[in-house]
Every structure is written in structure tokens, then in C-alpha cells.
PDB file with one MODEL, atoms N, CA, C and O in Angstrom:
MODEL        1
ATOM      1  N   MET A   1     -17.295  55.501 -22.929  1.00  0.00           N
ATOM      2  CA  MET A   1     -17.973  55.325 -21.657  1.00  0.00           C
ATOM      3  C   MET A   1     -19.110  54.318 -21.825  1.00  0.00           C
ATOM      4  O   MET A   1     -19.796  54.320 -22.846  1.00  0.00           O
ATOM      5  N   PRO A   2     -19.307  53.468 -20.835  1.00  0.00           N
ATOM      6  CA  PRO A   2     -20.400  52.495 -20.936  1.00  0.00           C
ATOM      7  C   PRO A   2     -21.759  53.174 -20.824  1.00  0.00           C
ATOM      8  O   PRO A   2     -21.921  54.181 -20.136  1.00  0.00           O
ATOM      9  N   SER A   3     -22.725  52.593 -21.520  1.00  0.00           N
ATOM     10  CA  SER A   3     -24.075  53.158 -21.432  1.00  0.00           C
ATOM     11  C   SER A   3     -24.730  52.704 -20.134  1.00  0.00           C
ATOM     12  O   SER A   3     -24.315  51.719 -19.523  1.00  0.00           O
ATOM     13  N   ILE A   4     -25.743  53.427 -19.730  1.00  0.00           N
ATOM     14  CA  ILE A   4     -26.420  53.137 -18.475  1.00  0.00           C
ATOM     15  C   ILE A   4     -27.740  52.446 -18.781  1.00  0.00           C
ATOM     16  O   ILE A   4     -28.600  53.010 -19.459  1.00  0.00           O
ATOM     17  N   ASP A   5     -27.900  51.230 -18.284  1.00  0.00           N
ATOM     18  CA  ASP A   5     -29.104  50.445 -18.538  1.00  0.00           C
ATOM     19  C   ASP A   5     -29.895  50.330 -17.243  1.00  0.00           C
ATOM     20  O   ASP A   5     -29.410  49.758 -16.267  1.00  0.00           O
ATOM     21  N   LEU A   6     -31.102  50.866 -17.230  1.00  0.00           N
ATOM     22  CA  LEU A   6     -31.935  50.829 -16.021  1.00  0.00           C
ATOM     23  C   LEU A   6     -33.065  49.815 -16.118  1.00  0.00           C
ATOM     24  O   LEU A   6     -33.919  49.755 -15.234  1.00  0.00           O
ATOM     25  N   ARG A   7     -33.081  49.029 -17.165  1.00  0.00           N
ATOM     26  CA  ARG A   7     -34.145  48.033 -17.288  1.00  0.00           C
ATOM     27  C   ARG A   7     -33.968  46.945 -16.234  1.00  0.00           C
ATOM     28  O   ARG A   7     -32.841  46.596 -15.883  1.00  0.00           O
ATOM     29  N   PRO A   8     -35.074  46.412 -15.731  1.00  0.00           N
ATOM     30  CA  PRO A   8     -34.944  45.328 -14.740  1.00  0.00           C
ATOM     31  C   PRO A   8     -34.336  44.089 -15.388  1.00  0.00           C
ATOM     32  O   PRO A   8     -34.457  43.881 -16.595  1.00  0.00           O
ATOM     33  N   ARG A   9     -33.678  43.267 -14.563  1.00  0.00           N
ATOM     34  CA  ARG A   9     -33.051  42.050 -15.086  1.00  0.00           C
ATOM     35  C   ARG A   9     -34.104  41.080 -15.605  1.00  0.00           C
ATOM     36  O   ARG A   9     -35.267  41.128 -15.203  1.00  0.00           O
ATOM     37  N   LYS A  10     -33.674  40.197 -16.507  1.00  0.00           N
ATOM     38  CA  LYS A  10     -34.572  39.178 -17.056  1.00  0.00           C
ATOM     39  C   LYS A  10     -35.015  38.244 -15.946  1.00  0.00           C
ATOM     40  O   LYS A  10     -34.225  37.855 -15.085  1.00  0.00           O
ATOM     41  N   ARG A  11     -36.280  37.895 -15.980  1.00  0.00           N
ATOM     42  CA  ARG A  11     -36.809  36.983 -14.974  1.00  0.00           C
ATOM     43  C   ARG A  11     -36.700  35.554 -15.482  1.00  0.00           C
ATOM     44  O   ARG A  11     -36.605  35.308 -16.684  1.00  0.00           O
ATOM     45  N   HIS A  12     -36.717  34.632 -14.556  1.00  0.00           N
ATOM     46  CA  HIS A  12     -36.657  33.217 -14.911  1.00  0.00           C
ATOM     47  C   HIS A  12     -37.939  32.850 -15.662  1.00  0.00           C
ATOM     48  O   HIS A  12     -39.017  33.328 -15.310  1.00  0.00           O
ATOM     49  N   PRO A  13     -37.832  32.012 -16.686  1.00  0.00           N
ATOM     50  CA  PRO A  13     -39.031  31.659 -17.468  1.00  0.00           C
ATOM     51  C   PRO A  13     -40.139  30.999 -16.644  1.00  0.00           C
ATOM     52  O   PRO A  13     -41.316  31.115 -16.987  1.00  0.00           O
ATOM     53  N   LYS A  14     -39.776  30.314 -15.574  1.00  0.00           N
ATOM     54  CA  LYS A  14     -40.785  29.633 -14.758  1.00  0.00           C
ATOM     55  C   LYS A  14     -41.427  30.557 -13.726  1.00  0.00           C
ATOM     56  O   LYS A  14     -42.380  30.166 -13.053  1.00  0.00           O
ATOM     57  N   ASP A  15     -40.917  31.767 -13.599  1.00  0.00           N
ATOM     58  CA  ASP A  15     -41.463  32.721 -12.637  1.00  0.00           C
ATOM     59  C   ASP A  15     -42.776  33.267 -13.197  1.00  0.00           C
ATOM     60  O   ASP A  15     -42.779  33.997 -14.188  1.00  0.00           O
ATOM     61  N   LYS A  16     -43.885  32.910 -12.561  1.00  0.00           N
ATOM     62  CA  LYS A  16     -45.201  33.262 -13.094  1.00  0.00           C
ATOM     63  C   LYS A  16     -45.786  34.528 -12.472  1.00  0.00           C
ATOM     64  O   LYS A  16     -46.868  34.969 -12.859  1.00  0.00           O
ATOM     65  N   ARG A  17     -45.072  35.113 -11.510  1.00  0.00           N
ATOM     66  CA  ARG A  17     -45.596  36.327 -10.895  1.00  0.00           C
ATOM     67  C   ARG A  17     -45.602  37.465 -11.905  1.00  0.00           C
ATOM     68  O   ARG A  17     -44.697  37.552 -12.735  1.00  0.00           O
ATOM     69  N   PRO A  18     -46.591  38.331 -11.854  1.00  0.00           N
ATOM     70  CA  PRO A  18     -46.611  39.467 -12.786  1.00  0.00           C
ATOM     71  C   PRO A  18     -45.483  40.449 -12.448  1.00  0.00           C
ATOM     72  O   PRO A  18     -45.169  40.672 -11.279  1.00  0.00           O
ATOM     73  N   SER A  19     -44.886  41.024 -13.479  1.00  0.00           N
ATOM     74  CA  SER A  19     -43.786  41.952 -13.226  1.00  0.00           C
ATOM     75  C   SER A  19     -44.333  43.292 -12.743  1.00  0.00           C
ATOM     76  O   SER A  19     -45.364  43.768 -13.218  1.00  0.00           O
ATOM     77  N   LYS A  20     -43.620  43.889 -11.788  1.00  0.00           N
ATOM     78  CA  LYS A  20     -44.032  45.178 -11.235  1.00  0.00           C
ATOM     79  C   LYS A  20     -43.085  46.242 -11.753  1.00  0.00           C
ATOM     80  O   LYS A  20     -41.917  45.951 -12.013  1.00  0.00           O
ATOM     81  N   PRO A  21     -43.560  47.462 -11.909  1.00  0.00           N
ATOM     82  CA  PRO A  21     -42.643  48.524 -12.321  1.00  0.00           C
ATOM     83  C   PRO A  21     -41.645  48.831 -11.195  1.00  0.00           C
ATOM     84  O   PRO A  21     -41.945  48.661 -10.014  1.00  0.00           O
ATOM     85  N   MET A  22     -40.453  49.287 -11.596  1.00  0.00           N
ATOM     86  CA  MET A  22     -39.413  49.572 -10.623  1.00  0.00           C
ATOM     87  C   MET A  22     -39.761  50.846  -9.847  1.00  0.00           C
ATOM     88  O   MET A  22     -40.112  51.856 -10.458  1.00  0.00           O
ATOM     89  N   PRO A  23     -39.671  50.817  -8.515  1.00  0.00           N
ATOM     90  CA  PRO A  23     -39.931  52.037  -7.737  1.00  0.00           C
ATOM     91  C   PRO A  23     -38.927  53.126  -8.090  1.00  0.00           C
ATOM     92  O   PRO A  23     -37.787  52.844  -8.459  1.00  0.00           O
ATOM     93  N   PHE A  24     -39.370  54.373  -7.970  1.00  0.00           N
ATOM     94  CA  PHE A  24     -38.528  55.491  -8.374  1.00  0.00           C
ATOM     95  C   PHE A  24     -37.222  55.555  -7.594  1.00  0.00           C
ATOM     96  O   PHE A  24     -36.164  55.794  -8.178  1.00  0.00           O
ATOM     97  N   ASP A  25     -37.283  55.342  -6.265  1.00  0.00           N
ATOM     98  CA  ASP A  25     -36.062  55.456  -5.460  1.00  0.00           C
ATOM     99  C   ASP A  25     -35.040  54.383  -5.839  1.00  0.00           C
ATOM    100  O   ASP A  25     -33.835  54.630  -5.788  1.00  0.00           O
ATOM    101  N   VAL A  26     -35.514  53.195  -6.218  1.00  0.00           N
ATOM    102  CA  VAL A  26     -34.605  52.127  -6.634  1.00  0.00           C
ATOM    103  C   VAL A  26     -33.954  52.506  -7.962  1.00  0.00           C
ATOM    104  O   VAL A  26     -32.749  52.329  -8.144  1.00  0.00           O
ATOM    105  N   ALA A  27     -34.764  53.033  -8.894  1.00  0.00           N
ATOM    106  CA  ALA A  27     -34.230  53.434 -10.189  1.00  0.00           C
ATOM    107  C   ALA A  27     -33.210  54.562 -10.034  1.00  0.00           C
ATOM    108  O   ALA A  27     -32.175  54.564 -10.700  1.00  0.00           O
ATOM    109  N   LEU A  28     -33.505  55.518  -9.153  1.00  0.00           N
ATOM    110  CA  LEU A  28     -32.577  56.620  -8.918  1.00  0.00           C
ATOM    111  C   LEU A  28     -31.260  56.112  -8.343  1.00  0.00           C
ATOM    112  O   LEU A  28     -30.186  56.557  -8.749  1.00  0.00           O
ATOM    113  N   ARG A  29     -31.345  55.181  -7.397  1.00  0.00           N
ATOM    114  CA  ARG A  29     -30.139  54.612  -6.789  1.00  0.00           C
ATOM    115  C   ARG A  29     -29.303  53.872  -7.848  1.00  0.00           C
ATOM    116  O   ARG A  29     -28.080  54.003  -7.884  1.00  0.00           O
ATOM    117  N   LYS A  30     -29.983  53.091  -8.711  1.00  0.00           N
ATOM    118  CA  LYS A  30     -29.281  52.373  -9.773  1.00  0.00           C
ATOM    119  C   LYS A  30     -28.613  53.350 -10.739  1.00  0.00           C
ATOM    120  O   LYS A  30     -27.485  53.133 -11.180  1.00  0.00           O
ATOM    121  N   PHE A  31     -29.334  54.436 -11.062  1.00  0.00           N
ATOM    122  CA  PHE A  31     -28.807  55.439 -11.987  1.00  0.00           C
ATOM    123  C   PHE A  31     -27.561  56.107 -11.402  1.00  0.00           C
ATOM    124  O   PHE A  31     -26.558  56.266 -12.098  1.00  0.00           O
ATOM    125  N   ARG A  32     -27.622  56.495 -10.133  1.00  0.00           N
ATOM    126  CA  ARG A  32     -26.475  57.145  -9.495  1.00  0.00           C
ATOM    127  C   ARG A  32     -25.264  56.221  -9.457  1.00  0.00           C
ATOM    128  O   ARG A  32     -24.140  56.637  -9.737  1.00  0.00           O
ATOM    129  N   LYS A  33     -25.513  54.960  -9.107  1.00  0.00           N
ATOM    130  CA  LYS A  33     -24.416  53.997  -9.028  1.00  0.00           C
ATOM    131  C   LYS A  33     -23.800  53.758 -10.408  1.00  0.00           C
ATOM    132  O   LYS A  33     -22.580  53.653 -10.538  1.00  0.00           O
ATOM    133  N   ALA A  34     -24.648  53.674 -11.440  1.00  0.00           N
ATOM    134  CA  ALA A  34     -24.142  53.465 -12.798  1.00  0.00           C
ATOM    135  C   ALA A  34     -23.340  54.672 -13.266  1.00  0.00           C
ATOM    136  O   ALA A  34     -22.310  54.515 -13.921  1.00  0.00           O
ATOM    137  N   CYS A  35     -23.808  55.886 -12.932  1.00  0.00           N
ATOM    138  CA  CYS A  35     -23.072  57.105 -13.291  1.00  0.00           C
ATOM    139  C   CYS A  35     -21.721  57.136 -12.585  1.00  0.00           C
ATOM    140  O   CYS A  35     -20.713  57.527 -13.173  1.00  0.00           O
ATOM    141  N   GLU A  36     -21.711  56.723 -11.330  1.00  0.00           N
ATOM    142  CA  GLU A  36     -20.467  56.710 -10.561  1.00  0.00           C
ATOM    143  C   GLU A  36     -19.487  55.712 -11.170  1.00  0.00           C
ATOM    144  O   GLU A  36     -18.303  56.016 -11.317  1.00  0.00           O
ATOM    145  N   ARG A  37     -19.972  54.523 -11.524  1.00  0.00           N
ATOM    146  CA  ARG A  37     -19.118  53.500 -12.120  1.00  0.00           C
ATOM    147  C   ARG A  37     -18.563  53.952 -13.468  1.00  0.00           C
ATOM    148  O   ARG A  37     -17.414  53.662 -13.801  1.00  0.00           O
ATOM    149  N   ALA A  38     -19.388  54.666 -14.245  1.00  0.00           N
ATOM    150  CA  ALA A  38     -18.970  55.118 -15.571  1.00  0.00           C
ATOM    151  C   ALA A  38     -18.031  56.316 -15.495  1.00  0.00           C
ATOM    152  O   ALA A  38     -17.352  56.631 -16.472  1.00  0.00           O
ATOM    153  N   GLY A  39     -17.985  56.988 -14.340  1.00  0.00           N
ATOM    154  CA  GLY A  39     -17.094  58.129 -14.172  1.00  0.00           C
ATOM    155  C   GLY A  39     -17.630  59.406 -14.792  1.00  0.00           C
ATOM    156  O   GLY A  39     -16.857  60.300 -15.137  1.00  0.00           O
ATOM    157  N   ILE A  40     -18.937  59.502 -14.937  1.00  0.00           N
ATOM    158  CA  ILE A  40     -19.547  60.660 -15.593  1.00  0.00           C
ATOM    159  C   ILE A  40     -19.381  61.921 -14.745  1.00  0.00           C
ATOM    160  O   ILE A  40     -19.058  62.983 -15.278  1.00  0.00           O
ATOM    161  N   VAL A  41     -19.598  61.817 -13.434  1.00  0.00           N
ATOM    162  CA  VAL A  41     -19.517  62.990 -12.559  1.00  0.00           C
ATOM    163  C   VAL A  41     -18.093  63.538 -12.542  1.00  0.00           C
ATOM    164  O   VAL A  41     -17.896  64.752 -12.606  1.00  0.00           O
ATOM    165  N   GLN A  42     -17.097  62.650 -12.455  1.00  0.00           N
ATOM    166  CA  GLN A  42     -15.707  63.087 -12.449  1.00  0.00           C
ATOM    167  C   GLN A  42     -15.368  63.782 -13.772  1.00  0.00           C
ATOM    168  O   GLN A  42     -14.665  64.793 -13.786  1.00  0.00           O
ATOM    169  N   GLU A  43     -15.869  63.235 -14.880  1.00  0.00           N
ATOM    170  CA  GLU A  43     -15.619  63.826 -16.192  1.00  0.00           C
ATOM    171  C   GLU A  43     -16.229  65.222 -16.291  1.00  0.00           C
ATOM    172  O   GLU A  43     -15.603  66.138 -16.822  1.00  0.00           O
ATOM    173  N   VAL A  44     -17.450  65.384 -15.781  1.00  0.00           N
ATOM    174  CA  VAL A  44     -18.120  66.691 -15.817  1.00  0.00           C
ATOM    175  C   VAL A  44     -17.352  67.694 -14.967  1.00  0.00           C
ATOM    176  O   VAL A  44     -17.155  68.837 -15.380  1.00  0.00           O
ATOM    177  N   ARG A  45     -16.921  67.274 -13.786  1.00  0.00           N
ATOM    178  CA  ARG A  45     -16.156  68.175 -12.917  1.00  0.00           C
ATOM    179  C   ARG A  45     -14.837  68.572 -13.571  1.00  0.00           C
ATOM    180  O   ARG A  45     -14.396  69.715 -13.449  1.00  0.00           O
ATOM    181  N   ARG A  46     -14.207  67.618 -14.270  1.00  0.00           N
ATOM    182  CA  ARG A  46     -12.937  67.907 -14.931  1.00  0.00           C
ATOM    183  C   ARG A  46     -13.133  68.907 -16.071  1.00  0.00           C
ATOM    184  O   ARG A  46     -12.275  69.759 -16.305  1.00  0.00           O
ATOM    185  N   ARG A  47     -14.251  68.807 -16.773  1.00  0.00           N
ATOM    186  CA  ARG A  47     -14.514  69.687 -17.920  1.00  0.00           C
ATOM    187  C   ARG A  47     -15.244  70.975 -17.537  1.00  0.00           C
ATOM    188  O   ARG A  47     -15.547  71.794 -18.404  1.00  0.00           O
ATOM    189  N   GLU A  48     -15.521  71.154 -16.273  1.00  0.00           N
ATOM    190  CA  GLU A  48     -16.299  72.315 -15.830  1.00  0.00           C
ATOM    191  C   GLU A  48     -15.590  73.621 -16.173  1.00  0.00           C
ATOM    192  O   GLU A  48     -16.233  74.584 -16.592  1.00  0.00           O
ATOM    193  N   PHE A  49     -14.274  73.660 -15.999  1.00  0.00           N
ATOM    194  CA  PHE A  49     -13.496  74.859 -16.278  1.00  0.00           C
ATOM    195  C   PHE A  49     -12.423  74.524 -17.295  1.00  0.00           C
ATOM    196  O   PHE A  49     -11.963  73.385 -17.380  1.00  0.00           O
ATOM    197  N   TYR A  50     -12.030  75.528 -18.066  1.00  0.00           N
ATOM    198  CA  TYR A  50     -10.983  75.339 -19.066  1.00  0.00           C
ATOM    199  C   TYR A  50      -9.647  75.121 -18.370  1.00  0.00           C
ATOM    200  O   TYR A  50      -9.300  75.824 -17.421  1.00  0.00           O
ATOM    201  N   GLU A  51      -8.906  74.136 -18.859  1.00  0.00           N
ATOM    202  CA  GLU A  51      -7.580  73.854 -18.326  1.00  0.00           C
ATOM    203  C   GLU A  51      -6.566  74.156 -19.417  1.00  0.00           C
ATOM    204  O   GLU A  51      -6.637  73.601 -20.513  1.00  0.00           O
ATOM    205  N   LYS A  52      -5.625  75.034 -19.112  1.00  0.00           N
ATOM    206  CA  LYS A  52      -4.615  75.406 -20.099  1.00  0.00           C
ATOM    207  C   LYS A  52      -3.796  74.181 -20.478  1.00  0.00           C
ATOM    208  O   LYS A  52      -3.602  73.286 -19.656  1.00  0.00           O
ATOM    209  N   PRO A  53      -3.312  74.134 -21.726  1.00  0.00           N
ATOM    210  CA  PRO A  53      -2.508  72.982 -22.154  1.00  0.00           C
ATOM    211  C   PRO A  53      -1.276  72.743 -21.272  1.00  0.00           C
ATOM    212  O   PRO A  53      -0.916  71.595 -21.014  1.00  0.00           O
ATOM    213  N   THR A  54      -0.633  73.811 -20.812  1.00  0.00           N
ATOM    214  CA  THR A  54       0.546  73.613 -19.956  1.00  0.00           C
ATOM    215  C   THR A  54       0.141  73.011 -18.620  1.00  0.00           C
ATOM    216  O   THR A  54       0.848  72.158 -18.084  1.00  0.00           O
ATOM    217  N   ALA A  55      -1.000  73.451 -18.074  1.00  0.00           N
ATOM    218  CA  ALA A  55      -1.478  72.899 -16.798  1.00  0.00           C
ATOM    219  C   ALA A  55      -1.847  71.434 -16.967  1.00  0.00           C
ATOM    220  O   ALA A  55      -1.615  70.622 -16.072  1.00  0.00           O
ATOM    221  N   LYS A  56      -2.430  71.094 -18.133  1.00  0.00           N
ATOM    222  CA  LYS A  56      -2.807  69.703 -18.403  1.00  0.00           C
ATOM    223  C   LYS A  56      -1.560  68.825 -18.469  1.00  0.00           C
ATOM    224  O   LYS A  56      -1.521  67.742 -17.885  1.00  0.00           O
ATOM    225  N   ARG A  57      -0.533  69.305 -19.190  1.00  0.00           N
ATOM    226  CA  ARG A  57       0.722  68.542 -19.290  1.00  0.00           C
ATOM    227  C   ARG A  57       1.358  68.362 -17.915  1.00  0.00           C
ATOM    228  O   ARG A  57       1.843  67.281 -17.584  1.00  0.00           O
ATOM    229  N   LYS A  58       1.351  69.426 -17.120  1.00  0.00           N
ATOM    230  CA  LYS A  58       1.935  69.373 -15.780  1.00  0.00           C
ATOM    231  C   LYS A  58       1.190  68.366 -14.901  1.00  0.00           C
ATOM    232  O   LYS A  58       1.809  67.597 -14.166  1.00  0.00           O
ATOM    233  N   ARG A  59      -0.161  68.378 -14.982  1.00  0.00           N
ATOM    234  CA  ARG A  59      -0.980  67.459 -14.185  1.00  0.00           C
ATOM    235  C   ARG A  59      -0.716  66.019 -14.601  1.00  0.00           C
ATOM    236  O   ARG A  59      -0.545  65.141 -13.756  1.00  0.00           O
ATOM    237  N   LYS A  60      -0.683  65.778 -15.936  1.00  0.00           N
ATOM    238  CA  LYS A  60      -0.461  64.414 -16.422  1.00  0.00           C
ATOM    239  C   LYS A  60       0.923  63.908 -16.023  1.00  0.00           C
ATOM    240  O   LYS A  60       1.081  62.741 -15.667  1.00  0.00           O
ATOM    241  N   LYS A  61       1.926  64.789 -16.083  1.00  0.00           N
ATOM    242  CA  LYS A  61       3.281  64.391 -15.693  1.00  0.00           C
ATOM    243  C   LYS A  61       3.321  64.045 -14.205  1.00  0.00           C
ATOM    244  O   LYS A  61       3.945  63.061 -13.808  1.00  0.00           O
ATOM    245  N   GLY A  62       2.650  64.861 -13.382  1.00  0.00           N
ATOM    246  CA  GLY A  62       2.589  64.589 -11.952  1.00  0.00           C
ATOM    247  C   GLY A  62       1.898  63.270 -11.653  1.00  0.00           C
ATOM    248  O   GLY A  62       2.335  62.522 -10.779  1.00  0.00           O
ATOM    249  N   GLU A  63       0.802  62.975 -12.386  1.00  0.00           N
ATOM    250  CA  GLU A  63       0.098  61.703 -12.196  1.00  0.00           C
ATOM    251  C   GLU A  63       1.004  60.538 -12.564  1.00  0.00           C
ATOM    252  O   GLU A  63       1.018  59.521 -11.871  1.00  0.00           O
ATOM    253  N   GLY A  64       1.762  60.678 -13.650  1.00  0.00           N
ATOM    254  CA  GLY A  64       2.674  59.615 -14.068  1.00  0.00           C
ATOM    255  C   GLY A  64       3.765  59.374 -13.043  1.00  0.00           C
ATOM    256  O   GLY A  64       4.109  58.229 -12.751  1.00  0.00           O
ATOM    257  N   ILE A  65       4.311  60.459 -12.493  1.00  0.00           N
ATOM    258  CA  ILE A  65       5.353  60.335 -11.466  1.00  0.00           C
ATOM    259  C   ILE A  65       4.791  59.644 -10.227  1.00  0.00           C
ATOM    260  O   ILE A  65       5.454  58.796  -9.630  1.00  0.00           O
ATOM    261  N   ALA A  66       3.570  60.007  -9.842  1.00  0.00           N
ATOM    262  CA  ALA A  66       2.944  59.384  -8.670  1.00  0.00           C
ATOM    263  C   ALA A  66       2.725  57.892  -8.916  1.00  0.00           C
ATOM    264  O   ALA A  66       2.954  57.074  -8.024  1.00  0.00           O
ATOM    265  N   ARG A  67       2.277  57.534 -10.132  1.00  0.00           N
ATOM    266  CA  ARG A  67       2.086  56.111 -10.461  1.00  0.00           C
ATOM    267  C   ARG A  67       3.408  55.363 -10.375  1.00  0.00           C
ATOM    268  O   ARG A  67       3.476  54.264  -9.825  1.00  0.00           O
ATOM    269  N   TRP A  68       4.464  55.971 -10.927  1.00  0.00           N
ATOM    270  CA  TRP A  68       5.771  55.320 -10.917  1.00  0.00           C
ATOM    271  C   TRP A  68       6.290  55.128  -9.499  1.00  0.00           C
ATOM    272  O   TRP A  68       6.816  54.065  -9.168  1.00  0.00           O
ATOM    273  N   LYS A  69       6.142  56.159  -8.653  1.00  0.00           N
ATOM    274  CA  LYS A  69       6.592  56.046  -7.259  1.00  0.00           C
ATOM    275  C   LYS A  69       5.827  54.954  -6.528  1.00  0.00           C
ATOM    276  O   LYS A  69       6.402  54.209  -5.735  1.00  0.00           O
ATOM    277  N   LYS A  70       4.521  54.861  -6.797  1.00  0.00           N
ATOM    278  CA  LYS A  70       3.704  53.825  -6.163  1.00  0.00           C
ATOM    279  C   LYS A  70       4.179  52.439  -6.599  1.00  0.00           C
ATOM    280  O   LYS A  70       4.274  51.522  -5.784  1.00  0.00           O
ATOM    281  N   LYS A  71       4.479  52.295  -7.904  1.00  0.00           N
ATOM    282  CA  LYS A  71       4.954  51.010  -8.419  1.00  0.00           C
ATOM    283  C   LYS A  71       6.309  50.661  -7.822  1.00  0.00           C
ATOM    284  O   LYS A  71       6.546  49.517  -7.433  1.00  0.00           O
ATOM    285  N   GLU A  72       7.209  51.660  -7.748  1.00  0.00           N
ATOM    286  CA  GLU A  72       8.529  51.438  -7.151  1.00  0.00           C
ATOM    287  C   GLU A  72       8.413  50.978  -5.703  1.00  0.00           C
ATOM    288  O   GLU A  72       9.116  50.063  -5.274  1.00  0.00           O
ATOM    289  N   LYS A  73       7.516  51.623  -4.954  1.00  0.00           N
ATOM    290  CA  LYS A  73       7.340  51.292  -3.544  1.00  0.00           C
ATOM    291  C   LYS A  73       6.846  49.852  -3.391  1.00  0.00           C
ATOM    292  O   LYS A  73       7.281  49.138  -2.487  1.00  0.00           O
ATOM    293  N   SER A  74       5.932  49.423  -4.281  1.00  0.00           N
ATOM    294  CA  SER A  74       5.414  48.057  -4.175  1.00  0.00           C
ATOM    295  C   SER A  74       6.469  47.027  -4.584  1.00  0.00           C
ATOM    296  O   SER A  74       6.414  45.877  -4.147  1.00  0.00           O
ATOM    297  N   MET A  75       7.426  47.432  -5.419  1.00  0.00           N
ATOM    298  CA  MET A  75       8.467  46.503  -5.884  1.00  0.00           C
ATOM    299  C   MET A  75       9.625  46.395  -4.898  1.00  0.00           C
ATOM    300  O   MET A  75      10.444  45.483  -5.009  1.00  0.00           O
ATOM    301  N   GLN A  76       9.705  47.318  -3.930  1.00  0.00           N
ATOM    302  CA  GLN A  76      10.804  47.312  -2.968  1.00  0.00           C
ATOM    303  C   GLN A  76      10.797  46.051  -2.119  1.00  0.00           C
ATOM    304  O   GLN A  76       9.739  45.537  -1.754  1.00  0.00           O
ATOM    305  N   LEU A  77      11.988  45.560  -1.811  1.00  0.00           N
ATOM    306  CA  LEU A  77      12.097  44.397  -0.934  1.00  0.00           C
ATOM    307  C   LEU A  77      11.876  44.839   0.498  1.00  0.00           C
ATOM    308  O   LEU A  77      12.459  45.822   0.953  1.00  0.00           O
ATOM    309  N   ARG A  78      11.042  44.117   1.195  1.00  0.00           N
ATOM    310  CA  ARG A  78      10.773  44.435   2.590  1.00  0.00           C
ATOM    311  C   ARG A  78      11.536  43.443   3.470  1.00  0.00           C
ATOM    312  O   ARG A  78      11.576  42.251   3.163  1.00  0.00           O
ATOM    313  N   PRO A  79      12.134  43.915   4.543  1.00  0.00           N
ATOM    314  CA  PRO A  79      12.827  42.981   5.440  1.00  0.00           C
ATOM    315  C   PRO A  79      11.821  42.043   6.095  1.00  0.00           C
ATOM    316  O   PRO A  79      10.727  42.452   6.482  1.00  0.00           O
ATOM    317  N   ASP A  80      12.209  40.790   6.211  1.00  0.00           N
ATOM    318  CA  ASP A  80      11.318  39.796   6.807  1.00  0.00           C
ATOM    319  C   ASP A  80      11.303  39.991   8.313  1.00  0.00           C
ATOM    320  O   ASP A  80      12.364  40.024   8.937  1.00  0.00           O
ATOM    321  N   ARG A  81      10.143  40.117   8.902  1.00  0.00           N
ATOM    322  CA  ARG A  81      10.029  40.430  10.335  1.00  0.00           C
ATOM    323  C   ARG A  81      10.151  39.196  11.233  1.00  0.00           C
ATOM    324  O   ARG A  81      10.342  39.329  12.442  1.00  0.00           O
ATOM    325  N   ARG A  82      10.044  38.016  10.660  1.00  0.00           N
ATOM    326  CA  ARG A  82      10.095  36.808  11.487  1.00  0.00           C
ATOM    327  C   ARG A  82      11.479  36.553  12.041  1.00  0.00           C
ATOM    328  O   ARG A  82      11.615  36.007  13.136  1.00  0.00           O
ATOM    329  N   TYR A  83      12.505  36.937  11.308  1.00  0.00           N
ATOM    330  CA  TYR A  83      13.886  36.609  11.698  1.00  0.00           C
ATOM    331  C   TYR A  83      14.581  37.829  12.289  1.00  0.00           C
ATOM    332  O   TYR A  83      15.414  38.449  11.627  1.00  0.00           O
ATOM    333  N   ARG A  84      14.251  38.174  13.516  1.00  0.00           N
ATOM    334  CA  ARG A  84      14.898  39.308  14.190  1.00  0.00           C
ATOM    335  C   ARG A  84      15.996  38.854  15.077  1.00  0.00           C
ATOM    336  O   ARG A  84      16.649  39.674  15.721  1.00  0.00           O
TER     337      ARG A  84
ENDMDL
END
């Protein structure tokens, strides 16, 4: 998982204004967005309860079947609507 960096971005060398500390609400928003991007909340929810090995295998197989069906659907030839 990627680490979460809340430090402000580097400023341009010619920027002479003094740097200000980041407001709390901005830092919180950045933290939440970084956690969401990293998938931390989903991982915690997934690990919240014990999942039996058979249930895990069943879930993974179902996910694979869904991926395959989605891929098949996108590969299907669609009739051209211009030539009716």
C-alpha cells in the first residue's frame, strides 16, 4: 500500500512569501482522500470479521466470473445502428 504524505508541496524557489502551516480541515481532507485512494478503509472493512477459507474461495471465484463476463460483453460485436 502506498504511504500517505501530508507535507505541503515544494514551493518555487523564487516564491518569497513566508510559508504558512496547513489548516487542519485541509490536512484532514487530504488525509481522507489519500486513505480512500490507498484503499485502507475497504481493507479494514474486509478484515473486520473472519472469513472462512471456503467463503473466500467462493467470493474470489464469483469475482473472477464477473470479470470474465464483463470482458466478454465488451468484446461482443455490436450491430451498427447507421445501416438500418
